[in-house]
C-alpha positions as CSV (number, residue, x, y, z in Angstrom):
1,M,7.1,-3.4,-24.2
2,W,9.0,-1.2,-22.1
3,L,6.6,1.3,-22.5
4,L,3.7,-1.3,-21.2
5,C,5.8,-2.0,-18.4
6,T,6.6,0.9,-17.4
7,G,3.1,2.5,-17.7
8,V,2.0,-0.7,-15.1
9,L,4.8,0.0,-12.3
10,F,3.8,3.5,-12.6
11,A,0.0,3.2,-12.6
12,L,0.4,0.4,-9.5
13,G,3.0,2.8,-7.7
14,T,0.5,5.5,-8.0
15,I,-1.7,3.3,-6.4
16,S,0.0,2.4,-3.8
17,C,1.3,5.9,-2.6
18,V,-2.1,7.3,-3.1
19,V,-4.3,4.9,-0.3
20,H,-3.0,6.4,3.1
21,F,-4.1,3.6,5.1
22,N,-0.5,3.5,7.4
23,E,-0.7,7.6,7.3
24,L,-3.9,6.9,9.3
25,A,-2.3,4.7,11.4
26,W,0.7,6.6,12.6
27,I,-0.3,10.1,12.4
28,D,-4.1,10.4,12.2
29,M,-4.7,7.6,14.6
30,R,-2.0,8.0,16.8
31,T,-3.9,8.2,20.3
32,Y,-5.8,5.1,18.9
33,P,-6.3,2.7,22.1
34,G,-3.4,0.5,21.9
35,R,-1.4,3.0,19.5
36,P,-0.8,2.7,16.1
37,V,0.4,-1.1,16.0
38,A,-3.3,-1.8,17.6
39,F,-4.8,0.0,14.4
40,L,-2.9,-2.0,12.1
41,L,-3.5,-5.5,13.6
42,E,-7.5,-4.7,14.0
43,R,-7.9,-3.1,10.5
44,S,-5.3,-5.4,8.6
45,S,-8.0,-6.8,6.7
46,E,-9.4,-3.6,5.6
47,S,-9.5,-3.5,1.6
48,S,-7.8,-0.6,1.7
49,N,-5.1,-2.1,3.1
50,V,-5.5,-5.1,1.1
51,G,-4.5,-2.7,-2.1
52,V,-1.8,-1.3,-0.2
53,I,-0.1,-4.6,0.1
54,A,-1.1,-6.1,-3.3
55,T,-0.2,-3.1,-5.5
56,A,3.6,-3.3,-3.8
57,T,3.9,-6.7,-4.0
58,L,2.8,-6.5,-7.8
59,V,5.6,-3.5,-7.9
60,Q,7.9,-5.6,-6.5
61,T,7.3,-8.6,-8.7
62,M,7.2,-6.9,-12.0
63,D,11.0,-5.3,-11.1
64,G,13.0,-7.7,-12.7
65,F,10.5,-7.7,-15.3
66,P,11.8,-8.2,-19.0
C-alpha cells in the first residue's frame, strides 16, 4: 500500500514539476505586455496550467493518506 502511495505521489510531483507554465510567465515571457501577472491571468485556463494546479492539489491531498 505504501509503495503504491509513494509511486502515485512521485508521479504527480513529477508531472507538476515538468510542466513549465510559471517558468514561461516569470522568465521567458517577462516582457509580456502587462508583465508576468497579465500573462498568468490571460492564460490561466490553458490545459498546462490547469494540469499543474490539479496535480499540486492531488499531491497535497494525498499527503496525509494512510
